[in-house]
N, CA, C and O atoms as a GROMACS GRO file, in nm:
protein
  316
    1MET      N    1  -0.699   3.984   3.635
    1MET     CA    2  -0.818   3.897   3.548
    1MET      C    3  -0.932   3.958   3.558
    1MET      O    4  -1.004   3.912   3.647
    2PRO      N    5  -0.967   4.028   3.511
    2PRO     CA    6  -1.187   4.090   3.519
    2PRO      C    7  -1.262   3.974   3.488
    2PRO      O    8  -1.244   3.904   3.388
    3ASN      N    9  -1.362   3.953   3.591
    3ASN     CA   10  -1.463   3.874   3.560
    3ASN      C   11  -1.555   3.836   3.468
    3ASN      O   12  -1.600   3.726   3.437
    4ASP      N   13  -1.576   3.960   3.424
    4ASP     CA   14  -1.684   3.983   3.317
    4ASP      C   15  -1.696   3.891   3.256
    4ASP      O   16  -1.594   3.828   3.226
    5PRO      N   17  -1.853   3.837   3.203
    5PRO     CA   18  -1.880   3.739   3.043
    5PRO      C   19  -1.801   3.744   2.988
    5PRO      O   20  -1.717   3.654   2.993
    6THR      N   21  -1.781   3.881   2.886
    6THR     CA   22  -1.741   3.892   2.794
    6THR      C   23  -1.560   3.844   2.789
    6THR      O   24  -1.498   3.783   2.702
    7SER      N   25  -1.508   3.910   2.940
    7SER     CA   26  -1.343   3.799   2.940
    7SER      C   27  -1.319   3.652   2.899
    7SER      O   28  -1.238   3.585   2.836
    8VAL      N   29  -1.472   3.630   2.993
    8VAL     CA   30  -1.484   3.494   3.035
    8VAL      C   31  -1.409   3.366   2.839
    8VAL      O   32  -1.323   3.297   2.785
    9LEU      N   33  -1.574   3.450   2.831
    9LEU     CA   34  -1.576   3.384   2.637
    9LEU      C   35  -1.440   3.419   2.585
    9LEU      O   36  -1.380   3.322   2.539
   10MET      N   37  -1.381   3.523   2.581
   10MET     CA   38  -1.297   3.527   2.484
   10MET      C   39  -1.162   3.451   2.570
   10MET      O   40  -1.096   3.387   2.488
   11ILE      N   41  -1.122   3.444   2.666
   11ILE     CA   42  -1.028   3.355   2.731
   11ILE      C   43  -1.087   3.212   2.635
   11ILE      O   44  -1.022   3.184   2.534
   12ALA      N   45  -1.195   3.134   2.666
   12ALA     CA   46  -1.233   3.007   2.676
   12ALA      C   47  -1.290   2.989   2.503
   12ALA      O   48  -1.314   2.879   2.453
   13GLY      N   49  -1.301   3.103   2.440
   13GLY     CA   50  -1.261   3.113   2.328
   13GLY      C   51  -1.158   3.073   2.241
   13GLY      O   52  -1.155   2.987   2.154
   14PHE      N   53  -1.020   3.203   2.309
   14PHE     CA   54  -0.896   3.129   2.246
   14PHE      C   55  -0.842   3.023   2.304
   14PHE      O   56  -0.789   2.960   2.213
   15THR      N   57  -0.829   2.979   2.384
   15THR     CA   58  -0.796   2.864   2.442
   15THR      C   59  -0.842   2.750   2.343
   15THR      O   60  -0.760   2.670   2.297
   16PHE      N   61  -0.993   2.742   2.309
   16PHE     CA   62  -0.990   2.649   2.251
   16PHE      C   63  -0.998   2.636   2.070
   16PHE      O   64  -0.993   2.553   1.980
   17ALA      N   65  -1.014   2.770   2.094
   17ALA     CA   66  -0.928   2.775   1.891
   17ALA      C   67  -0.764   2.733   1.924
   17ALA      O   68  -0.718   2.655   1.842
   18ALA      N   69  -0.663   2.778   2.041
   18ALA     CA   70  -0.528   2.718   2.003
   18ALA      C   71  -0.533   2.526   2.030
   18ALA      O   72  -0.466   2.434   1.986
   19LEU      N   73  -0.649   2.535   2.125
   19LEU     CA   74  -0.624   2.377   2.146
   19LEU      C   75  -0.660   2.280   1.989
   19LEU      O   76  -0.591   2.184   1.953
   20LEU      N   77  -0.781   2.332   1.913
   20LEU     CA   78  -0.829   2.273   1.820
   20LEU      C   79  -0.696   2.308   1.695
   20LEU      O   80  -0.694   2.236   1.594
   21THR      N   81  -0.606   2.405   1.711
   21THR     CA   82  -0.495   2.477   1.608
   21THR      C   83  -0.424   2.346   1.626
   21THR      O   84  -0.437   2.260   1.538
   22LEU      N   85  -0.312   2.312   1.790
   22LEU     CA   86  -0.241   2.191   1.794
   22LEU      C   87  -0.354   2.076   1.778
   22LEU      O   88  -0.300   1.969   1.808
   23SER      N   89  -0.451   2.061   1.752
   23SER     CA   90  -0.499   1.942   1.741
   23SER      C   91  -0.496   1.874   1.573
   23SER      O   92  -0.472   1.757   1.541
   24LEU      N   93  -0.529   1.984   1.490
   24LEU     CA   94  -0.529   1.981   1.374
   24LEU      C   95  -0.391   1.979   1.306
   24LEU      O   96  -0.390   1.926   1.194
   25ILE      N   97  -0.253   2.037   1.363
   25ILE     CA   98  -0.142   2.014   1.370
   25ILE      C   99  -0.030   1.848   1.382
   25ILE      O  100   0.068   1.815   1.316
   26GLY      N  101  -0.121   1.758   1.524
   26GLY     CA  102  -0.091   1.646   1.559
   26GLY      C  103  -0.172   1.618   1.483
   26GLY      O  104  -0.095   1.648   1.391
   27LEU      N  105  -0.282   1.578   1.418
   27LEU     CA  106  -0.344   1.510   1.338
   27LEU      C  107  -0.280   1.481   1.171
   27LEU      O  108  -0.267   1.375   1.109
   28ARG      N  109  -0.238   1.674   1.121
   28ARG     CA  110  -0.097   1.594   1.023
   28ARG      C  111  -0.024   1.574   1.004
   28ARG      O  112   0.016   1.538   0.894
   29GLY      N  113   0.050   1.589   1.128
   29GLY     CA  114   0.172   1.539   1.119
   29GLY      C  115   0.136   1.380   1.149
   29GLY      O  116   0.252   1.340   1.136
   30TRP      N  117   0.047   1.239   1.186
   30TRP     CA  118   0.014   1.165   1.248
   30TRP      C  119   0.000   1.077   1.114
   30TRP      O  120   0.018   0.956   1.105
   31ARG      N  121  -0.038   1.171   1.008
   31ARG     CA  122  -0.135   1.091   0.855
   31ARG      C  123   0.025   1.105   0.756
   31ARG      O  124   0.053   1.023   0.668
   32ASP      N  125   0.108   1.215   0.788
   32ASP     CA  126   0.218   1.261   0.682
   32ASP      C  127   0.295   1.126   0.732
   32ASP      O  128   0.370   1.078   0.647
   33TRP      N  129   0.290   1.070   0.833
   33TRP     CA  130   0.391   0.977   0.910
   33TRP      C  131   0.351   0.852   0.884
   33TRP      O  132   0.430   0.763   0.856
   34LEU      N  133   0.250   0.839   0.889
   34LEU     CA  134   0.147   0.701   0.782
   34LEU      C  135   0.196   0.701   0.682
   34LEU      O  136   0.276   0.619   0.637
   35GLN      N  137   0.149   0.805   0.630
   35GLN     CA  138   0.213   0.802   0.483
   35GLN      C  139   0.419   0.784   0.442
   35GLN      O  140   0.467   0.686   0.384
   36LEU      N  141   0.474   0.864   0.476
   36LEU     CA  142   0.588   0.789   0.539
   36LEU      C  143   0.652   0.646   0.505
   36LEU      O  144   0.730   0.617   0.414
   37LYS      N  145   0.579   0.537   0.639
   37LYS     CA  146   0.570   0.468   0.632
   37LYS      C  147   0.551   0.320   0.544
   37LYS      O  148   0.610   0.213   0.532
   38ARG      N  149   0.403   0.400   0.485
   38ARG     CA  150   0.358   0.321   0.406
   38ARG      C  151   0.486   0.315   0.237
   38ARG      O  152   0.529   0.222   0.170
   39ASP      N  153   0.500   0.444   0.233
   39ASP     CA  154   0.616   0.468   0.120
   39ASP      C  155   0.756   0.383   0.162
   39ASP      O  156   0.818   0.312   0.083
   40GLU      N  157   0.798   0.408   0.316
   40GLU     CA  158   0.903   0.295   0.315
   40GLU      C  159   0.866   0.160   0.294
   40GLU      O  160   0.948   0.087   0.239
   41LEU      N  161   0.718   0.098   0.340
   41LEU     CA  162   0.691  -0.061   0.275
   41LEU      C  163   0.692  -0.066   0.153
   41LEU      O  164   0.727  -0.180   0.123
   42GLU      N  165   0.664   0.028   0.015
   42GLU     CA  166   0.633  -0.037  -0.121
   42GLU      C  167   0.774  -0.045  -0.166
   42GLU      O  168   0.815  -0.119  -0.255
   43ILE      N  169   0.881   0.081  -0.060
   43ILE     CA  170   1.023   0.088  -0.202
   43ILE      C  171   1.081  -0.064  -0.118
   43ILE      O  172   1.151  -0.130  -0.195
   44ALA      N  173   1.068  -0.114  -0.011
   44ALA     CA  174   1.084  -0.259   0.041
   44ALA      C  175   0.991  -0.370   0.007
   44ALA      O  176   1.006  -0.478   0.063
   45ARG      N  177   0.887  -0.351  -0.088
   45ARG     CA  178   0.871  -0.483  -0.118
   45ARG      C  179   0.915  -0.470  -0.322
   45ARG      O  180   0.919  -0.377  -0.403
   46PRO      N  181   0.940  -0.615  -0.328
   46PRO     CA  182   1.022  -0.690  -0.446
   46PRO      C  183   0.950  -0.656  -0.568
   46PRO      O  184   0.833  -0.691  -0.572
   47GLU      N  185   0.987  -0.609  -0.643
   47GLU     CA  186   0.880  -0.546  -0.772
   47GLU      C  187   0.836  -0.640  -0.778
   47GLU      O  188   0.868  -0.743  -0.719
   48GLY      N  189   0.696  -0.608  -0.902
   48GLY     CA  190   0.572  -0.671  -0.972
   48GLY      C  191   0.537  -0.752  -0.836
   48GLY      O  192   0.423  -0.796  -0.854
   49LEU      N  193   0.564  -0.774  -0.762
   49LEU     CA  194   0.458  -0.874  -0.618
   49LEU      C  195   0.438  -0.757  -0.554
   49LEU      O  196   0.525  -0.678  -0.516
   50ASP      N  197   0.265  -0.744  -0.536
   50ASP     CA  198   0.200  -0.662  -0.498
   50ASP      C  199   0.180  -0.739  -0.327
   50ASP      O  200   0.232  -0.850  -0.315
   51SER      N  201   0.121  -0.691  -0.226
   51SER     CA  202   0.101  -0.767  -0.080
   51SER      C  203   0.057  -0.906  -0.095
   51SER      O  204   0.128  -1.006  -0.081
   52ARG      N  205  -0.114  -0.899  -0.137
   52ARG     CA  206  -0.195  -0.974  -0.183
   52ARG      C  207  -0.187  -1.079  -0.280
   52ARG      O  208  -0.280  -1.159  -0.271
   53ALA      N  209  -0.089  -1.106  -0.385
   53ALA     CA  210  -0.031  -1.167  -0.434
   53ALA      C  211   0.068  -1.278  -0.377
   53ALA      O  212   0.043  -1.399  -0.377
   54GLY      N  213   0.176  -1.222  -0.331
   54GLY     CA  214   0.210  -1.270  -0.249
   54GLY      C  215   0.189  -1.374  -0.143
   54GLY      O  216   0.258  -1.476  -0.134
   55GLY      N  217   0.077  -1.339  -0.054
   55GLY     CA  218  -0.005  -1.409  -0.011
   55GLY      C  219  -0.046  -1.513  -0.046
   55GLY      O  220  -0.018  -1.622   0.003
   56SER      N  221  -0.127  -1.487  -0.149
   56SER     CA  222  -0.180  -1.625  -0.220
   56SER      C  223  -0.077  -1.689  -0.231
   56SER      O  224  -0.058  -1.788  -0.161
   57ARG      N  225   0.032  -1.636  -0.344
   57ARG     CA  226   0.189  -1.766  -0.423
   57ARG      C  227   0.189  -1.818  -0.259
   57ARG      O  228   0.107  -1.907  -0.235
   58ILE      N  229   0.244  -1.789  -0.183
   58ILE     CA  230   0.247  -1.896  -0.074
   58ILE      C  231   0.180  -1.983  -0.004
   58ILE      O  232   0.217  -2.072   0.073
   59GLU      N  233   0.052  -1.940  -0.047
   59GLU     CA  234  -0.112  -2.078   0.014
   59GLU      C  235  -0.086  -2.184  -0.034
   59GLU      O  236  -0.084  -2.299   0.008
   60VAL      N  237  -0.044  -2.077  -0.235
   60VAL     CA  238  -0.059  -2.176  -0.302
   60VAL      C  239   0.033  -2.336  -0.296
   60VAL      O  240   0.004  -2.455  -0.303
   61ALA      N  241   0.154  -2.256  -0.280
   61ALA     CA  242   0.260  -2.348  -0.273
   61ALA      C  243   0.237  -2.445  -0.136
   61ALA      O  244   0.268  -2.563  -0.120
   62ASP      N  245   0.182  -2.364  -0.058
   62ASP     CA  246   0.146  -2.479   0.098
   62ASP      C  247   0.062  -2.537   0.045
   62ASP      O  248   0.036  -2.603   0.145
   63LEU      N  249   0.004  -2.567  -0.015
   63LEU     CA  250  -0.107  -2.632  -0.071
   63LEU      C  251  -0.092  -2.736  -0.125
   63LEU      O  252  -0.164  -2.831  -0.095
   64LYS      N  253  -0.006  -2.744  -0.208
   64LYS     CA  254   0.053  -2.793  -0.309
   64LYS      C  255   0.157  -2.887  -0.258
   64LYS      O  256   0.176  -2.998  -0.308
   65GLU      N  257   0.221  -2.840  -0.163
   65GLU     CA  258   0.303  -2.941  -0.059
   65GLU      C  259   0.189  -3.066  -0.017
   65GLU      O  260   0.180  -3.180  -0.062
   66ARG      N  261   0.127  -3.011   0.061
   66ARG     CA  262   0.040  -3.077   0.155
   66ARG      C  263   0.001  -3.159   0.032
   66ARG      O  264   0.063  -3.265   0.032
   67ILE      N  265  -0.072  -3.145  -0.061
   67ILE     CA  266  -0.140  -3.262  -0.155
   67ILE      C  267  -0.020  -3.354  -0.233
   67ILE      O  268  -0.041  -3.466  -0.279
   68ARG      N  269   0.107  -3.283  -0.238
   68ARG     CA  270   0.191  -3.400  -0.252
   68ARG      C  271   0.262  -3.543  -0.133
   68ARG      O  272   0.308  -3.657  -0.145
   69LYS      N  273   0.235  -3.452  -0.033
   69LYS     CA  274   0.265  -3.554   0.122
   69LYS      C  275   0.177  -3.641   0.136
   69LYS      O  276   0.201  -3.758   0.166
   70LEU      N  277   0.007  -3.570   0.109
   70LEU     CA  278  -0.104  -3.683   0.136
   70LEU      C  279  -0.102  -3.765  -0.016
   70LEU      O  280  -0.191  -3.846  -0.038
   71GLU      N  281  -0.041  -3.750  -0.074
   71GLU     CA  282  -0.057  -3.811  -0.209
   71GLU      C  283   0.016  -3.969  -0.215
   71GLU      O  284  -0.017  -4.075  -0.268
   72ALA      N  285   0.158  -3.918  -0.115
   72ALA     CA  286   0.269  -3.980  -0.117
   72ALA      C  287   0.221  -4.082   0.018
   72ALA      O  288   0.254  -4.200   0.009
   73ILE      N  289   0.163  -4.049   0.112
   73ILE     CA  290   0.095  -4.140   0.225
   73ILE      C  291   0.011  -4.217   0.227
   73ILE      O  292  -0.025  -4.288   0.322
   74ALA      N  293  -0.056  -4.208   0.050
   74ALA     CA  294  -0.219  -4.272   0.042
   74ALA      C  295  -0.130  -4.336  -0.036
   74ALA      O  296  -0.154  -4.454  -0.008
   75SER      N  297  -0.050  -4.337  -0.108
   75SER     CA  298   0.044  -4.430  -0.204
   75SER      C  299   0.165  -4.511  -0.131
   75SER      O  300   0.235  -4.595  -0.186
   76GLY      N  301   0.175  -4.476  -0.017
   76GLY     CA  302   0.255  -4.590   0.061
   76GLY      C  303   0.439  -4.533   0.044
   76GLY      O  304   0.540  -4.595   0.075
   77ILE      N  305   0.430  -4.440   0.004
   77ILE     CA  306   0.561  -4.364   0.014
   77ILE      C  307   0.619  -4.290   0.148
   77ILE      O  308   0.552  -4.204   0.206
   78GLU      N  309   0.742  -4.328   0.191
   78GLU     CA  310   0.794  -4.315   0.260
   78GLU      C  311   0.875  -4.141   0.226
   78GLU      O  312   0.978  -4.138   0.159
   79LEU      N  313   0.824  -4.033   0.272
   79LEU     CA  314   0.922  -3.898   0.240
   79LEU      C  315   0.980  -3.874   0.361
   79LEU      O  316   1.059  -3.781   0.374
   0.00000   0.00000   0.00000
């Protein structure tokens, strides 16, 4: 293995290019895997229900239940 600067720079350049290529391939695989998981979650979600609406519906139902209990307590009715 010669120690002249040209050979050292060529080896460093090829090593860097190989590392960059492997990193880009890994990044592409990671993005594709995340998209696969998003698609799986989308399929598992009930029709006509997006994630934000489902959460807000649960919160509204919870608030209505709390109000009903507070009204019952205020009027002296035992639940």
